[in-house]
N, C-alpha and C positions, 0 to 999 in steps of 0.2 A: 411261571415265576412262583416262588414261596418266601415267606419271608417271617423272621422272627422278632423283626424289629417292635412291633407294638409290644411283646412280652418283654425286651430288654428295658424300653422305657417305662413300663409300669414296674419294674422292676428297681429301677434308680429313683424314682418318685416314692415308691416305698420303703427304699434301703434305710432311711433313716428322717429324724423329725427335722421339719424346716423352718425357721425364725425368718421372719419379715426383719428389715433394715435398721427399721425403728426398735426392734426387740419388742414390740406389745404384743406379737401374736405368734404363737407357735403350734404349728398342725402336726400330727403324726399321723399320715395317711393310711397307716398299716394298722392302725388302731380306731382312728376316727376320733381321737382325742385332741382337743383345742386348748390351750392354754393362755389366757389373757395376763399379762404381766402390768397390774395395777401400777406399781412403783414405775413404769416406762411409761405408761398412759399420761401419768400426771409429769408431764414435761415443762420445763421453762419456758418463757418466751421466746418465741419460734414463730418464722414465716413458713406457713405450710402452702407447698406452690406446687399441685401436680396436676397430671394429666386430665382430671376429671374435675377439677374445682380449680377458681381463678385463686391466685395468691390473696393471702390475707394474715394478718397478724394476730397469732393467737396467744392468751394467758400474759399478757404484759408485767413484767415485773414480779410473775411468781417464780418461786425457787420449783427445782425438779427432784421428783421421787416422792415417797410417801411422807419421808422424814422433815421436818422444818417448814412443812405448809402452814399458809396461815391460817388462824382460828375458823373453823366451821367451813373449811374447802369442800364443796360439793365433788364429789368423785364423777358423777353425770350430769353433764349439763350441755348447753349449745354450743359450747366450745370442743367438746368432744367428739360431735357430729363431723366435723372436717376430717378427722383423723380416721374415721371408720372406714369411709371411701379409700382412703390411701392407704390404710393397713391391709384392706382387700386386696386393693390393686398391687401392694408390693407383694404381698404373699404370692399373688399369681406370676409376678414377675419372676419371684426367684422360683418358680414351678416352671416356667417356662425356659429359664436359663437351664434348668438339671434336662429337660425335655429335649433342648436344640442338641445339646453335648450328647445326651444318650441316642438320639436319631443319628447324627454324624457320627458316632462311635460304633455305631450296629450295622454300618455300611455292608460290611462281609456278610451279614446274616440275610442279606436279599441276594437270594440265588437264582439264576435262570438255568431250568434243565433244557438239555438239548439232547434230539433223537433224529439220527439219521438212518435210511432203510436203503439197501440195495437189492434190488428185487428183479435180474434180469431174465429170468425163467420161473414158469408156475412150479410150486414147491421147492425152489433153490433161491433162498433169501439169505440175509445177514441184516442185523438190527442193533448198531450200537448206541449207547446213551453216555453223556458225560454232563458236568455242570460246570459253571462258571459264576462267582459272586462279583459283586459291584466294586471290590478291591482288585479283581482282575485276577483272581487265583483259582485254578481250574482243578477236577478232580480226574482222576485216572479213566479213561473211556473204557467200559465193558462193551463186549460182542455177544451177542446170542445168533448162533448159525442153526441154518435150517438146510436139509436136505446134504448130497454128497459134496457138493462145491460149497457149502454155508462156509466151512473153513477158511478158504482159499478168499471167499467175498470179504470175512470180516477181517483178513490181513489188508484187502484192499482199503477197507472202510476205516480200519486204525492208521493206515497211513495218510489216509485223507483229512482225519482229523488231526492229525500234527501239522499237517499244512493249514488248517483251517484256522486251528486254535490262536495265532496271533491276529487273525482278521478279527474273531470274535471278542477277543481281547480290547482291539481298537474301536469296537463300536461301544463297550460296557466302561471303559476308563473314561472317557467324554462325561459322561453322566456323572460317573465318581468326581471327577475334578470341579464340575458345576456343582455339585451339593456339599463339596468342601471349601468351596470358594466364598467370598463375600455374598454373592449373587444368590448363593445356596441359602447362606444363613439367612437372608432376608426374606428368602420364600418361607423357612420354618419360621421365622418370627412373624410372618404376616400371617399363618395359618393358626398359629397359637394366640396370637393377639386377639383373631377373630372370636376365639372360642372363649379366652380367660375373660375379654370385656364384655361380648355381647352374651354369653352363658352363664357367667359366674360371677363376675367383679358387680355389676350392673344389678342383676336379680337379686344377689345377696344384700349389697346395701339397700334394696328398697326394701328387703325383708327385716333387716337388723334398723334401720330408721325409725320405722314406729314403734318399734317395742321400745326403743331409748327415750323416745318422746314421752311414750305412756309412764315409762319410769321416772322420768324427768318430773312429770305432772303428779304422780300419785307417790311419789316414794323420795325421801331426801338421805341420801348416805353420804355420810361426812367423815373426813380425818381431821384429827386436831380438834374435836367437838370442846367447845366450851361453853359454860351457864355460869353466870355471875347472879349474885344475889346482892341487895345493897341494904345498909343500915337505915336506922328511921330518919338519921342525920344526912344521910345520901352519900357517906362514904361506904367503903369495899367492904363485904363482908365476906362469906365462904365462895368459893369458886371449884365447881365440878371439871374436870378433865377426863376426857375419852379418847384413845386413838382411834378407835372407829364406832360411828354411832348411825344406827339405820332408824328411820321413822317413818310412819305412814302419813300423808299429808291429808288435810283435809279442812274444812271451813272452821271446825272446834279445834282441831288438832287432832294428834292419834297416838297409840302405843309408841316407843321408841326403846331400842335393844343397844345398849352401849357394850364394847368391849373395851380392856385396858384402861379401866378408871383408876381415877385417884382424885381425893378432894382434898383441899385447902380451905381451913374453917379460922375464920378473925372474929374474934368477939367484938361486939357492938358497943 
């Protein structure tokens, strides 16, 4: 038996970038490039209820996207963590769907090679070969004669192959029908689930969570960053606005780098 199913599955995964349903993460497995959409990460109020986490309400009352966020909204905080696991899991769900579809579509690439030999006398034989795939398609048999009677033996074998082909098909077609059925789909899904959850989703989450926790503790990345000053009489003075602002956190503060800046100055 030989198969090109693995190649077909890999080609399907590498064919184009895969985006998660929540639009946060896009991965191009052909280049290894991953794109995170921060505007999608900052979703509004939402119930996150995935297979890896209990249901919880996140960002109550918050708007969706980078624009219109509340002043000094942190891009990385403990409310982003639930999304991490679900986004990685979401990505693998998309991959699993592609894998299952490609596997079922590649059944014709699973081929069984058959050989029959007729050897009634020493030095007199015939060997015929042919193939059948899981879709029930057969190739034309070929025969190799040996000896004076080899040609006659080949005719006998080829006639036998014509009779045997319906029997051979009856053996592979049930396997094909099972793999294309709901039960076969569940079999593929179970195999992919074990791989994506145990080998990919959980380890990736364990690797990413500590990094984000360190970033949350060491850095402040804010959108709609606002800093106000007051006059001596307590009234509003100037206000500095930044579309995006990053700062190093510390007991005495740290450097800050801001982008998209504007300033409103009012005389005291």
